[in-house]
C-alpha positions as a Markdown table, in Angstrom:
| # | Residue | x | y | z |
|---|---|---|---|---|
| 1 | Met | 18.8 | -9.3 | 27.4 |
| 2 | Arg | 22.5 | -8.8 | 27.1 |
| 3 | Lys | 23.6 | -5.2 | 26.3 |
| 4 | Lys | 24.7 | -4.7 | 22.7 |
| 5 | Ser | 25.7 | -1.7 | 20.7 |
| 6 | Lys | 23.2 | -2.7 | 17.9 |
| 7 | Tyr | 20.4 | -5.2 | 17.6 |
| 8 | Asn | 18.8 | -7.3 | 14.9 |
| 9 | Val | 15.1 | -6.3 | 14.5 |
| 10 | Ala | 12.3 | -8.0 | 12.6 |
| 11 | Val | 9.0 | -6.3 | 11.8 |
| 12 | Val | 6.2 | -8.8 | 11.1 |
| 13 | Gly | 3.4 | -7.3 | 9.1 |
| 14 | Ala | 5.7 | -4.7 | 7.5 |
| 15 | Thr | 3.3 | -3.7 | 4.8 |
| 16 | Gly | 0.3 | -2.9 | 7.1 |
| 17 | Ala | -0.6 | 0.5 | 8.6 |
| 18 | Val | 1.0 | -0.2 | 11.9 |
| 19 | Gly | 4.0 | -2.0 | 10.5 |
| 20 | Gln | 4.8 | 1.0 | 8.3 |
| 21 | Gln | 4.7 | 3.2 | 11.4 |
| 22 | Met | 7.0 | 0.8 | 13.2 |
| 23 | Ile | 9.5 | 1.1 | 10.4 |
| 24 | His | 9.2 | 4.8 | 10.4 |
| 25 | Leu | 9.7 | 5.1 | 14.1 |
| 26 | Leu | 12.7 | 2.8 | 14.1 |
| 27 | Glu | 14.3 | 5.1 | 11.6 |
| 28 | Lys | 13.2 | 8.4 | 13.1 |
| 29 | Arg | 14.3 | 7.5 | 16.7 |
| 30 | Asn | 17.6 | 6.1 | 15.4 |
| 31 | Phe | 16.9 | 2.8 | 17.1 |
| 32 | Pro | 20.3 | 0.9 | 17.4 |
| 33 | Ile | 19.8 | -1.5 | 14.5 |
| 34 | Asp | 22.4 | -3.8 | 13.1 |
| 35 | Arg | 20.1 | -5.7 | 10.7 |
| 36 | Leu | 16.4 | -5.0 | 9.9 |
| 37 | Lys | 14.3 | -7.8 | 8.6 |
| 38 | Leu | 10.9 | -7.0 | 7.1 |
| 39 | Leu | 8.4 | -9.8 | 7.1 |
| 40 | Ala | 4.9 | -10.1 | 5.6 |
| 41 | Ser | 2.7 | -12.6 | 3.8 |
| 42 | Ser | 3.7 | -14.3 | 0.6 |
| 43 | Arg | 1.7 | -11.7 | -1.3 |
| 44 | Ser | 4.2 | -9.0 | -0.3 |
| 45 | Lys | 7.4 | -11.0 | -0.7 |
| 46 | Gly | 9.9 | -9.2 | -2.9 |
| 47 | Lys | 8.6 | -5.7 | -2.3 |
| 48 | Val | 11.2 | -3.1 | -1.4 |
| 49 | Val | 11.0 | -0.6 | 1.6 |
| 50 | Pro | 13.5 | 2.2 | 2.0 |
| 51 | Phe | 15.2 | 2.4 | 5.4 |
| 52 | Lys | 18.1 | 4.8 | 6.3 |
| 53 | Gly | 19.1 | 5.2 | 2.7 |
| 54 | His | 19.0 | 1.5 | 1.8 |
| 55 | Asp | 16.4 | -0.7 | 0.3 |
| 56 | Val | 15.1 | -3.6 | 2.4 |
| 57 | Val | 13.4 | -6.4 | 0.6 |
| 58 | Ile | 10.4 | -7.9 | 2.3 |
| 59 | Glu | 10.6 | -11.6 | 3.0 |
| 60 | Glu | 7.8 | -14.1 | 3.7 |
| 61 | Ala | 7.3 | -14.6 | 7.4 |
| 62 | Thr | 8.0 | -18.3 | 8.4 |
| 63 | Pro | 9.0 | -20.1 | 11.5 |
| 64 | Glu | 12.6 | -20.0 | 10.3 |
| 65 | Ser | 12.6 | -16.2 | 10.0 |
| 66 | Phe | 13.8 | -15.3 | 13.4 |
| 67 | Asp | 17.3 | -16.8 | 13.7 |
| 68 | Asp | 19.7 | -14.2 | 15.3 |
| 69 | Ile | 16.8 | -11.7 | 15.8 |
| 70 | Asp | 16.8 | -9.7 | 19.1 |
| 71 | Phe | 13.4 | -8.0 | 18.8 |
| 72 | Ala | 10.4 | -9.2 | 16.8 |
| 73 | Leu | 7.7 | -6.5 | 16.5 |
| 74 | Phe | 4.5 | -8.1 | 15.4 |
| 75 | Ser | 1.5 | -6.4 | 13.8 |
| 76 | Ala | 0.1 | -9.0 | 11.4 |
| 77 | Gly | -3.1 | -10.1 | 13.2 |
| 78 | Gly | -3.8 | -12.5 | 15.9 |
| 79 | Lys | -3.7 | -15.7 | 13.8 |
| 80 | Thr | -0.2 | -14.9 | 12.5 |
| 81 | Ser | 1.0 | -14.0 | 16.0 |
| 82 | Lys | -0.4 | -17.2 | 17.6 |
| 83 | Tyr | 1.4 | -19.2 | 14.9 |
| 84 | Leu | 4.8 | -17.4 | 14.6 |
| 85 | Ala | 5.4 | -15.6 | 17.9 |
| 86 | Pro | 6.2 | -18.8 | 19.8 |
| 87 | Tyr | 8.8 | -19.7 | 17.1 |
| 88 | Ala | 10.3 | -16.2 | 17.4 |
| 89 | Ala | 10.5 | -16.5 | 21.2 |
| 90 | Gln | 12.0 | -19.9 | 21.0 |
| 91 | Ser | 14.7 | -18.5 | 18.6 |
| 92 | Gly | 15.7 | -16.1 | 21.4 |
| 93 | Ala | 13.9 | -13.0 | 20.1 |
| 94 | Ile | 11.8 | -10.8 | 22.5 |
| 95 | Val | 8.4 | -10.6 | 20.8 |
| 96 | Ile | 6.4 | -7.4 | 21.2 |
| 97 | Asp | 3.0 | -8.3 | 19.8 |
| 98 | Asn | 0.3 | -5.8 | 18.7 |
| 99 | Ser | -2.5 | -8.3 | 18.3 |
| 100 | Asn | -5.1 | -9.6 | 20.7 |
| 101 | Ala | -3.5 | -13.1 | 20.7 |
| 102 | Phe | -1.6 | -13.0 | 24.1 |
| 103 | Arg | -3.0 | -10.0 | 25.9 |
| 104 | Met | -5.0 | -11.9 | 28.5 |
| 105 | Asp | -2.5 | -14.7 | 28.8 |
| 106 | Pro | -1.5 | -14.7 | 32.5 |
| 107 | Asn | 2.1 | -15.5 | 31.5 |
| 108 | Val | 2.4 | -12.6 | 29.1 |
| 109 | Pro | 2.9 | -9.0 | 30.4 |
| 110 | Leu | 0.4 | -6.4 | 29.0 |
| 111 | Val | 2.4 | -3.2 | 29.0 |
| 112 | Val | 2.0 | 0.5 | 28.6 |
| 113 | Pro | 5.4 | 2.0 | 29.6 |
| 114 | Glu | 3.9 | 5.1 | 31.3 |
| 115 | Val | 1.6 | 2.9 | 33.4 |
| 116 | Asn | 3.2 | -0.4 | 34.3 |
| 117 | Pro | 6.9 | -0.5 | 33.0 |
| 118 | Glu | 7.9 | -3.0 | 35.7 |
| 119 | Glu | 5.8 | -5.7 | 33.9 |
| 120 | Ile | 8.2 | -5.5 | 30.9 |
| 121 | Phe | 10.9 | -7.5 | 32.7 |
| 122 | Lys | 8.6 | -10.3 | 33.7 |
| 123 | His | 8.3 | -11.6 | 30.2 |
| 124 | Gln | 9.0 | -15.1 | 29.1 |
| 125 | Gly | 9.8 | -14.2 | 25.5 |
| 126 | Ile | 6.5 | -12.4 | 24.6 |
| 127 | Ile | 5.2 | -9.0 | 25.6 |
| 128 | Ala | 1.7 | -7.8 | 24.6 |
| 129 | Asn | 0.7 | -4.4 | 23.4 |
| 130 | Pro | -2.7 | -3.5 | 24.6 |
| 131 | Asn | -5.6 | -2.4 | 22.4 |
| 132 | Cys | -5.1 | 1.1 | 21.0 |
| 133 | Ser | -8.2 | 2.6 | 22.8 |
| 134 | Thr | -7.1 | 1.0 | 26.1 |
| 135 | Ile | -3.5 | 2.4 | 25.8 |
| 136 | Gln | -4.5 | 6.1 | 25.6 |
| 137 | Met | -7.2 | 5.8 | 28.3 |
| 138 | Val | -5.0 | 4.1 | 30.9 |
| 139 | Thr | -2.2 | 6.5 | 30.2 |
| 140 | Ala | -4.5 | 9.4 | 31.0 |
| 141 | Leu | -6.0 | 7.6 | 34.1 |
| 142 | Lys | -2.7 | 6.4 | 35.6 |
| 143 | Pro | -2.0 | 9.6 | 37.8 |
| 144 | Leu | -5.6 | 9.5 | 39.0 |
| 145 | Tyr | -5.4 | 5.8 | 39.8 |
| 146 | Asp | -2.2 | 6.3 | 41.8 |
| 147 | Asn | -3.4 | 9.3 | 43.8 |
| 148 | Phe | -7.1 | 8.7 | 44.3 |
| 149 | Gly | -7.9 | 5.1 | 43.3 |
| 150 | Ile | -10.6 | 4.3 | 40.6 |
| 151 | Glu | -14.0 | 2.9 | 41.4 |
| 152 | Arg | -15.6 | 3.0 | 37.9 |
| 153 | Ile | -14.9 | 4.0 | 34.3 |
| 154 | Ile | -17.5 | 4.6 | 31.6 |
| 155 | Val | -15.9 | 5.3 | 28.2 |
| 156 | Ser | -17.3 | 6.0 | 24.8 |
| 157 | Thr | -14.7 | 5.9 | 21.9 |
| 158 | Tyr | -14.8 | 7.7 | 18.6 |
| 159 | Gln | -12.3 | 5.6 | 16.5 |
| 160 | Ala | -10.5 | 6.4 | 13.3 |
| 161 | Val | -10.8 | 4.1 | 10.3 |
| 162 | Ser | -7.0 | 3.5 | 10.2 |
| 163 | Gly | -7.6 | 1.2 | 13.2 |
| 164 | Ala | -9.1 | -1.2 | 10.7 |
| 165 | Gly | -6.1 | -1.0 | 8.3 |
| 166 | Asn | -5.2 | 0.6 | 5.0 |
| 167 | Gln | -8.2 | -0.8 | 3.2 |
| 168 | Ala | -10.5 | 0.9 | 5.6 |
| 169 | Ile | -8.8 | 4.3 | 4.9 |
| 170 | Gln | -9.2 | 3.8 | 1.2 |
| 171 | Glu | -12.9 | 2.8 | 1.7 |
| 172 | Leu | -13.5 | 6.1 | 3.7 |
| 173 | Lys | -11.9 | 8.1 | 0.9 |
| 174 | Gln | -13.8 | 6.3 | -1.9 |
| 175 | Gln | -17.2 | 6.5 | -0.1 |
| 176 | Ser | -16.7 | 10.2 | 0.6 |
| 177 | Lys | -16.2 | 10.9 | -3.1 |
| 178 | Gln | -19.2 | 8.7 | -4.0 |
| 179 | Val | -21.4 | 10.6 | -1.6 |
| 180 | Leu | -20.3 | 14.0 | -2.8 |
| 181 | Asn | -20.7 | 13.0 | -6.4 |
| 182 | Gly | -24.2 | 11.6 | -5.7 |
| 183 | Glu | -23.1 | 8.1 | -6.6 |
| 184 | Glu | -24.1 | 4.7 | -5.1 |
| 185 | Val | -21.9 | 4.0 | -2.1 |
| 186 | Ser | -19.9 | 0.8 | -2.2 |
| 187 | Lys | -19.4 | -1.0 | 1.1 |
| 188 | Ala | -16.8 | -3.8 | 1.6 |
| 189 | Ile | -14.7 | -3.3 | 4.7 |
| 190 | Leu | -16.5 | -1.8 | 7.7 |
| 191 | Pro | -17.4 | -2.9 | 10.3 |
| 192 | Val | -14.8 | -5.6 | 10.7 |
| 193 | Gly | -16.7 | -8.7 | 11.7 |
| 194 | Ser | -17.8 | -12.2 | 11.0 |
| 195 | Leu | -20.9 | -11.3 | 9.1 |
| 196 | Pro | -20.9 | -10.1 | 5.5 |
| 197 | Ile | -23.1 | -7.1 | 6.4 |
| 198 | Lys | -21.2 | -3.9 | 5.8 |
| 199 | Lys | -22.1 | -0.2 | 6.6 |
| 200 | Gln | -21.3 | 3.1 | 5.1 |
| 201 | Ile | -18.6 | 5.0 | 7.2 |
| 202 | Ala | -18.5 | 8.2 | 5.1 |
| 203 | Phe | -20.5 | 11.0 | 6.8 |
| 204 | Asn | -21.7 | 8.4 | 9.4 |
| 205 | Ala | -20.9 | 6.8 | 12.7 |
| 206 | Ile | -20.9 | 3.0 | 13.2 |
| 207 | Pro | -21.4 | 1.7 | 16.8 |
| 208 | Gln | -19.5 | -1.5 | 16.1 |
| 209 | Ile | -15.7 | -2.0 | 15.7 |
| 210 | Asp | -15.6 | -5.7 | 15.4 |
| 211 | Val | -17.5 | -8.9 | 16.3 |
| 212 | Phe | -20.3 | -9.0 | 18.9 |
| 213 | Glu | -19.9 | -11.2 | 21.9 |
| 214 | Glu | -22.8 | -13.1 | 23.6 |
| 215 | Asn | -23.2 | -10.4 | 26.2 |
| 216 | Gly | -24.1 | -7.8 | 23.6 |
| 217 | Phe | -20.8 | -6.0 | 23.8 |
| 218 | Thr | -18.3 | -6.0 | 20.9 |
| 219 | Leu | -14.9 | -7.6 | 21.3 |
| 220 | Glu | -13.3 | -4.2 | 21.1 |
| 221 | Glu | -15.4 | -3.0 | 24.1 |
| 222 | Met | -14.5 | -6.1 | 26.1 |
| 223 | Lys | -10.9 | -5.6 | 25.3 |
| 224 | Met | -11.1 | -2.2 | 27.1 |
| 225 | Val | -12.8 | -3.8 | 30.1 |
| 226 | Arg | -10.4 | -6.8 | 30.5 |
| 227 | Glu | -7.2 | -5.0 | 29.6 |
| 228 | Thr | -7.8 | -2.0 | 31.9 |
| 229 | Lys | -8.1 | -4.4 | 34.9 |
| 230 | Lys | -5.0 | -6.3 | 33.9 |
| 231 | Ile | -2.8 | -3.3 | 33.3 |
| 232 | Phe | -3.7 | -1.7 | 36.6 |
| 233 | Gly | -3.5 | -5.1 | 38.3 |
| 234 | Asp | -6.9 | -4.3 | 39.8 |
| 235 | Ser | -9.9 | -6.5 | 39.1 |
| 236 | Ser | -12.2 | -4.4 | 41.3 |
| 237 | Ile | -12.4 | -1.5 | 38.8 |
| 238 | Lys | -15.8 | -1.4 | 37.1 |
| 239 | Val | -15.4 | -0.7 | 33.4 |
| 240 | Thr | -18.0 | -0.3 | 30.6 |
| 241 | Ala | -17.3 | 0.8 | 27.1 |
| 242 | Thr | -19.1 | 1.7 | 23.9 |
| 243 | Cys | -16.8 | 1.8 | 20.9 |
| 244 | Val | -17.8 | 3.7 | 17.7 |
| 245 | Arg | -16.1 | 4.0 | 14.3 |
| 246 | Ile | -16.2 | 7.5 | 12.8 |
| 247 | Pro | -15.1 | 9.0 | 9.5 |
| 248 | Val | -11.6 | 10.2 | 10.7 |
| 249 | Val | -8.4 | 8.8 | 9.2 |
| 250 | Tyr | -6.0 | 9.0 | 12.2 |
| 251 | Gly | -6.6 | 9.6 | 15.9 |
| 252 | His | -9.0 | 8.0 | 18.3 |
| 253 | Ser | -11.0 | 10.2 | 20.6 |
| 254 | Glu | -12.6 | 9.1 | 23.9 |
| 255 | Ser | -15.1 | 10.6 | 26.3 |
| 256 | Val | -14.1 | 9.2 | 29.7 |
| 257 | Tyr | -16.2 | 9.4 | 32.9 |
| 258 | Val | -14.3 | 8.1 | 36.0 |
| 259 | Glu | -15.5 | 7.7 | 39.6 |
| 260 | Leu | -12.6 | 8.0 | 42.0 |
| 261 | Lys | -12.4 | 6.3 | 45.4 |
| 262 | Gln | -11.4 | 9.5 | 47.2 |
| 263 | Ser | -12.4 | 13.2 | 47.0 |
| 264 | Tyr | -10.2 | 15.3 | 44.7 |
| 265 | Asp | -9.3 | 18.9 | 44.0 |
| 266 | Leu | -9.8 | 19.7 | 40.3 |
| 267 | Lys | -6.7 | 21.9 | 40.1 |
| 268 | Gln | -4.7 | 19.1 | 41.6 |
| 269 | Val | -6.0 | 16.6 | 39.0 |
| 270 | Ile | -5.0 | 19.0 | 36.2 |
| 271 | Glu | -1.5 | 19.4 | 37.6 |
| 272 | Leu | -1.1 | 15.7 | 38.0 |
| 273 | Leu | -2.1 | 15.2 | 34.4 |
| 274 | Lys | 0.3 | 18.0 | 33.2 |
| 275 | Ser | 3.2 | 16.3 | 35.0 |
| 276 | Ala | 2.3 | 12.8 | 33.9 |
| 277 | Ser | 4.7 | 11.0 | 31.4 |
| 278 | Gly | 3.4 | 10.9 | 27.9 |
| 279 | Val | 0.4 | 13.2 | 28.6 |
| 280 | Val | -0.3 | 16.7 | 27.2 |
| 281 | Val | -3.1 | 18.8 | 28.7 |
| 282 | Ile | -5.0 | 21.1 | 26.3 |
| 283 | Asp | -7.8 | 22.5 | 28.4 |
| 284 | Asp | -9.0 | 26.1 | 28.1 |
| 285 | Pro | -12.8 | 26.2 | 27.6 |
| 286 | Leu | -13.0 | 30.0 | 27.4 |
| 287 | Gln | -10.7 | 29.9 | 24.4 |
| 288 | Gln | -12.3 | 26.7 | 23.0 |
| 289 | Glu | -9.0 | 24.9 | 23.4 |
| 290 | Tyr | -9.2 | 21.1 | 23.6 |
| 291 | Pro | -7.5 | 18.2 | 21.8 |
| 292 | Leu | -8.7 | 17.2 | 18.4 |
| 293 | Ala | -7.9 | 14.0 | 16.4 |
| 294 | Ile | -6.3 | 16.0 | 13.6 |
| 295 | Asp | -4.0 | 17.7 | 16.1 |
| 296 | Ala | -2.9 | 14.3 | 17.7 |
| 297 | Ala | -2.3 | 12.7 | 14.3 |
| 298 | Gly | 1.4 | 12.1 | 13.8 |
| 299 | Lys | 2.3 | 12.8 | 17.5 |
| 300 | Leu | 3.5 | 10.3 | 20.2 |
| 301 | Asp | 1.6 | 11.7 | 23.2 |
| 302 | Val | -1.8 | 11.3 | 24.7 |
| 303 | Phe | -3.8 | 14.6 | 24.8 |
| 304 | Val | -6.3 | 15.4 | 27.5 |
| 305 | Gly | -8.9 | 18.2 | 27.7 |
| 306 | Arg | -12.5 | 19.0 | 28.7 |
| 307 | Ile | -11.5 | 18.1 | 32.3 |
| 308 | Arg | -14.5 | 18.8 | 34.5 |
| 309 | Arg | -16.3 | 17.8 | 37.7 |
| 310 | Asp | -19.3 | 15.5 | 37.3 |
| 311 | Leu | -22.5 | 17.3 | 38.4 |
| 312 | Asp | -24.0 | 14.5 | 40.4 |
| 313 | His | -21.2 | 12.3 | 41.8 |
| 314 | Pro | -18.9 | 14.1 | 44.2 |
| 315 | Asn | -15.8 | 12.0 | 43.4 |
| 316 | Ala | -16.4 | 11.7 | 39.6 |
| 317 | Leu | -15.0 | 13.7 | 36.7 |
| 318 | Asn | -15.1 | 13.8 | 32.9 |
| 319 | Met | -12.4 | 14.2 | 30.4 |
| 320 | Trp | -11.7 | 14.0 | 26.7 |
| 321 | Val | -8.7 | 11.8 | 25.6 |
| 322 | Val | -7.2 | 11.8 | 22.1 |
| 323 | Ser | -4.2 | 10.0 | 20.6 |
| 324 | Asp | -2.8 | 8.7 | 17.3 |
| 325 | Asn | -4.1 | 5.2 | 17.3 |
| 326 | Leu | -1.3 | 3.9 | 15.0 |
| 327 | Leu | 1.5 | 5.6 | 17.1 |
| 328 | Lys | 0.9 | 5.6 | 20.8 |
| 329 | Gly | -1.9 | 3.2 | 20.3 |
| 330 | Ala | 0.3 | 0.7 | 18.5 |
| 331 | Ala | 3.7 | 1.3 | 16.9 |
| 332 | Trp | 5.1 | 3.8 | 19.3 |
| 333 | Asn | 4.0 | 1.7 | 22.4 |
| 334 | Ala | 5.9 | -1.3 | 20.9 |
| 335 | Val | 9.1 | 0.6 | 20.0 |
| 336 | Gln | 8.9 | 2.3 | 23.4 |
| 337 | Ile | 8.9 | -1.1 | 25.2 |
| 338 | Ala | 11.9 | -2.2 | 23.1 |
| 339 | Glu | 13.7 | 1.0 | 24.1 |
| 340 | Glu | 13.0 | 0.4 | 27.8 |
| 341 | Ile | 14.5 | -3.1 | 27.5 |
| 342 | Ile | 17.6 | -1.7 | 25.9 |
| 343 | Lys | 17.9 | 1.0 | 28.5 |
| 344 | Asn | 17.9 | -1.6 | 31.3 |
| 345 | Ala | 20.0 | -4.2 | 29.5 |
| 346 | Lys | 23.2 | -5.3 | 31.3 |
């Protein structure tokens, strides 16, 4: 990309939970924007969004929407990305896509800036954001992979409802009121899947994020498996995941068990994590200090705690990893990639 003083930016999916966070971050970080174009479906056309003291009118996203756009940040679902992202790239925009549409495409870099920033500059017009749960896990594991190598990862996630969008947030709030009032609970959104069967999320845990695959794992779980291998560029890593939706609005939490290829010193591991980019360690068991989803909400970092040796495997350890799924898990990772491109533009 040619160096400019300001850039034209389009946000596709501007009315969604992640799209709203993208707009907020572009303003908060004073991203060098000349013109901001907000795009969504025809249902949202004409709505107004404030940005830096001005009102921006939402337009319908079409193949013609990307003329003179430098960056197109997509968060409107895989179907929209598959259709519109190639048009945006052909128009000269760098697409940073938050859906699952291109993540495993061998010609599309799958990027977490703290983990594999060099991949950004191998793009052919489209860069993929990994899954939110994958992003925070690989960010925490990066220093361990670099220093000791990783043999195996077993991860269980505890995922916020905001990962399923604004409607899921409203469903959690509505169901919570219904339960507390002794009313019948209405179920319409969760889990997200192909079947019409829905479950109560209020005061509950649902061991399903999205659709089941033939192997018995959900797509969300297989995303973590496939994406981790691609991001580290290491197909030998053994990964298994169980992904659970819990009644939290913002912030995914993960219990991560990792077997390293080499022996380690626990104090060294903690120091490596403390010095890692984008990672904050909160780990004092005696004072009951560890990361919580409510503490991570609204913050850009990945928080790590409960770091401890495994009792049976000499090279294994356990940790607790928490991050805001809409920020580092989505919007911030995308804006961060765009900032890296600008920083290295000539």
